[in-house]
Structures are given as C-alpha cells and as structure tokens.
Wavefront OBJ file of the C-alpha trace (Angstrom):
o trace
v -93.416 -95.358 -208.706
v -91.138 -98.372 -208.340
v -88.078 -98.570 -210.602
v -85.131 -100.921 -210.919
v -81.775 -99.395 -210.074
v -79.420 -98.986 -213.030
v -75.749 -98.122 -213.424
v -75.513 -94.468 -214.540
v -79.099 -94.793 -215.774
v -80.103 -93.414 -219.162
v -82.088 -90.215 -219.492
v -85.338 -92.148 -220.015
v -84.965 -93.479 -216.453
v -84.577 -89.954 -215.085
v -87.448 -88.655 -217.233
v -89.700 -91.181 -215.460
v -88.190 -90.799 -211.995
v -88.060 -87.021 -211.751
v -91.830 -86.720 -212.155
v -92.281 -88.390 -208.770
v -92.205 -86.919 -205.275
v -91.478 -90.359 -203.807
v -89.391 -92.824 -205.759
v -89.198 -96.458 -204.671
v -86.273 -98.570 -205.851
v -86.898 -102.290 -206.299
v -84.558 -103.871 -203.760
v -85.866 -107.450 -203.832
v -85.830 -108.372 -207.500
v -83.480 -111.025 -208.842
v -80.531 -109.810 -210.845
v -81.320 -109.852 -214.572
v -78.594 -110.743 -217.025
v -78.312 -108.320 -219.920
v -79.896 -105.402 -218.065
v -78.631 -101.950 -217.183
v -77.928 -102.908 -213.585
v -74.221 -103.356 -214.350
v -73.784 -101.480 -217.611
v -74.245 -98.076 -219.184
v -73.805 -96.572 -222.633
v -71.750 -93.497 -223.488
v -70.851 -91.694 -226.714
v -67.321 -92.731 -227.578
v -65.076 -91.754 -230.476
v -66.280 -94.858 -232.357
v -69.994 -94.427 -231.590
v -72.053 -95.859 -228.761
v -69.755 -97.552 -226.236
v -70.890 -99.970 -223.529
v -69.239 -99.918 -220.116
v -69.908 -103.142 -218.162
v -69.027 -103.800 -214.541
v -67.655 -107.342 -214.144
v -69.418 -109.358 -211.481
v -68.165 -112.046 -209.125
v -69.353 -115.605 -209.713
v -70.580 -115.077 -213.242
v -73.884 -113.447 -214.011
v -75.624 -113.913 -210.626
v -78.712 -115.458 -212.158
v -81.515 -115.893 -209.643
v -79.604 -113.976 -206.989
v -81.305 -111.045 -205.213
v -80.034 -107.801 -206.706
v -78.790 -106.509 -203.340
v -76.466 -109.534 -203.011
v -74.705 -109.152 -206.359
v -70.972 -108.601 -205.857
v -68.753 -106.599 -208.175
v -65.490 -108.210 -209.238
v -62.520 -107.005 -207.262
v -60.006 -108.353 -209.764
v -58.890 -106.613 -212.906
v -58.820 -102.891 -213.380
v -62.347 -102.176 -214.575
v -62.761 -98.956 -212.555
v -59.616 -97.446 -214.018
v -60.553 -98.637 -217.506
v -64.077 -97.191 -217.212
v -62.733 -93.843 -216.032
v -60.181 -93.813 -218.850
v -62.993 -94.452 -221.385
v -65.132 -91.700 -219.856
v -62.215 -89.259 -219.879
v -61.417 -90.123 -223.517
v -65.054 -89.716 -224.556
v -65.855 -86.547 -222.608
v -62.539 -84.849 -221.867
v -63.384 -82.089 -224.359
v -67.055 -81.805 -223.355
v -68.098 -78.386 -222.018
v -68.743 -79.559 -218.434
v -66.144 -82.288 -218.045
v -63.765 -80.198 -215.944
v -66.641 -78.946 -213.819
v -67.829 -82.437 -212.746
v -64.832 -84.739 -213.313
v -63.450 -84.419 -209.772
v -66.808 -85.410 -208.271
v -67.442 -88.304 -210.653
v -63.942 -89.801 -210.558
v -64.585 -90.609 -206.882
v -66.934 -93.391 -208.032
v -63.971 -94.914 -209.874
v -61.450 -94.550 -207.069
v -63.425 -95.814 -204.082
v -63.704 -99.593 -203.710
v -67.203 -101.035 -203.560
v -68.310 -104.628 -203.042
v -72.055 -104.654 -203.820
v -73.387 -103.472 -207.175
v -76.634 -102.216 -205.640
v -74.837 -99.995 -203.110
v -72.548 -98.602 -205.805
v -75.465 -97.755 -208.096
v -77.438 -96.280 -205.202
v -74.581 -93.921 -204.314
v -74.327 -92.806 -207.952
v -78.098 -92.296 -208.128
v -78.186 -90.230 -204.934
v -75.401 -87.988 -206.206
v -77.057 -87.546 -209.603
v -80.551 -86.848 -208.274
v -79.407 -84.347 -205.650
v -76.380 -82.694 -207.280
v -77.371 -82.566 -210.935
v -81.176 -82.515 -210.936
v -81.591 -80.893 -207.499
v -84.422 -83.347 -206.860
v -85.996 -82.812 -203.442
v -88.156 -85.926 -203.427
v -88.052 -88.916 -201.127
v -86.047 -91.969 -202.157
v -86.897 -95.300 -200.550
v -86.200 -98.987 -201.067
v -88.969 -101.531 -201.461
v -89.471 -103.763 -198.426
v -90.602 -106.722 -200.545
v -90.666 -107.620 -204.227
v -92.899 -105.111 -206.016
v -91.773 -105.472 -209.592
v -90.717 -102.309 -211.410
v -93.432 -100.233 -213.061
v -93.684 -100.805 -216.801
v -93.137 -97.125 -217.530
v -89.393 -97.667 -217.546
v -89.174 -100.847 -219.596
v -87.667 -98.908 -222.520
v -84.601 -97.930 -220.516
v -83.222 -101.469 -220.583
v -82.975 -100.992 -224.335
v -80.727 -97.999 -225.042
v -81.897 -97.802 -228.650
v -85.446 -96.954 -227.563
v -86.024 -93.685 -225.827
v -88.719 -91.648 -224.217
v -88.950 -88.460 -226.217
v -86.926 -85.607 -224.759
v -85.077 -82.688 -226.332
v -81.803 -83.236 -228.106
v -78.687 -81.449 -226.930
v -75.188 -80.952 -228.357
v -73.116 -84.122 -227.914
v -69.359 -84.491 -228.221
v -69.387 -86.652 -231.368
v -72.603 -85.409 -233.002
v -70.614 -84.266 -236.047
v -69.783 -87.952 -236.714
v -72.890 -89.805 -235.511
v -75.705 -87.285 -235.180
v -77.648 -87.281 -231.936
v -77.369 -90.564 -229.993
v -80.538 -90.914 -227.858
v -80.950 -92.337 -224.383
v -77.315 -92.640 -223.395
v -76.190 -92.697 -219.800
v -76.894 -89.577 -217.791
v -73.100 -89.094 -217.859
v -73.429 -87.910 -221.461
v -75.901 -85.183 -220.543
v -73.942 -84.172 -217.428
v -70.720 -83.617 -219.348
v -72.436 -82.006 -222.341
v -75.062 -79.868 -220.546
v -74.052 -79.590 -216.903
v -77.062 -78.865 -214.730
v -78.942 -77.486 -217.751
v -80.446 -80.868 -218.662
v -84.043 -80.606 -219.845
v -86.115 -83.776 -219.864
v -89.514 -82.316 -220.818
l 1 2 3 4 5 6 7 8 9 10 11 12 13 14 15 16 17 18 19 20 21 22 23 24 25 26 27 28 29 30 31 32 33 34 35 36 37 38 39 40 41 42 43 44 45 46 47 48 49 50 51 52 53 54 55 56 57 58 59 60 61 62 63 64 65 66 67 68 69 70 71 72 73 74 75 76 77 78 79 80 81 82 83 84 85 86 87 88 89 90 91 92 93 94 95 96 97 98 99 100 101 102 103 104 105 106 107 108 109 110 111 112 113 114 115 116 117 118 119 120 121 122 123 124 125 126 127 128 129 130 131 132 133 134 135 136 137 138 139 140 141 142 143 144 145 146 147 148 149 150 151 152 153 154 155 156 157 158 159 160 161 162 163 164 165 166 167 168 169 170 171 172 173 174 175 176 177 178 179 180 181 182 183 184 185 186 187 188 189 190 191 192
C-alpha cells in the first residue's frame, strides 16, 4: 500500500496502514495545499482545533513534498505544544507520553517530510508496536485511494469510539489526530 505522509495522521490513516506488512510512503508527490501534510486536528476546549505548521515560501504549490521547508520564524512549535498541553493535560495518558512527544516540539527541523516521518516512525513503533517494513517510494506512485477520507477529518473509517477529554461537551469527535487517541487511550487503541 502506498500512502501520503501526514502530520500526526488521523486514526483513519492508521486503520489503513496497520493492516499492511509493508507500507510505502509516497515520497515523490507534489505538496498539496489544504491537505494533512502540514496540519492535524485535536479536541480542544472549544471543539475541534486545527494545528497548522507554517511553511517557508508560501504554500509550496507544485514543489515535491520532500523539498517543502517548515518556517523557522515565529514560535509555532511552542504554540502547538501549548495547545496540545491545554487540550490533553488532564487526559489519562498525557503524563505517560508527554515527555516523549514534547521532543517533536523542542527539536528544530527544516523539512516537513522528515519531521512527519520521524513522528510516524515513533507512533508506529512505540504506540502500535507495528513490526512491518516502512519504505519510501522511489518514483511517483500516487497514494492508494483507500486513504482519501483522511484528508477530510469530518469523514472517518468506522472504528470504535473511546472516551475523549471533552466528550461531555461535544460528544465523540471522530477521526482526530492520533494524538487524541494516544493521550486518551495510551497503547490501548483499537482500530478494528
């Protein structure tokens, strides 16, 4: 299966990916504006909250995804971590995983693809204990259509609900970033 790499991908992405023994990441596509390559969605105190990574030189239209640079100005990493801490600080597994996840907001990265790949590797191995093989495409393959829904956080592959931090206010919010499930469920995430 070939999938596009996303920033803290939603559970629908993992539901598709974890079925595979070998997962190929599309490394030669052009960056797509409005996609999940530089954004994720979490459950915040006001509902669904989007976290977007600012990019250098605008939106990088028609630029290969591996060449997209993250902005090194501003304080987006600190702001993202502050939003995550505010949203999930009282979640059951926040303290258990916060020290490992904050590293992604303290280390400086230049390329969006490399940043997302490091996050993906950590999530697949540490959280899901996935033993499969991860590889990058060696030419443009085009992502498989099975994951098209993940670019739209409102649509979701069916998977069990779980207790979320603000479910008393908003009910269950489907297909959020895997961060939501990590902080709410720990390694007990069920995607079947």
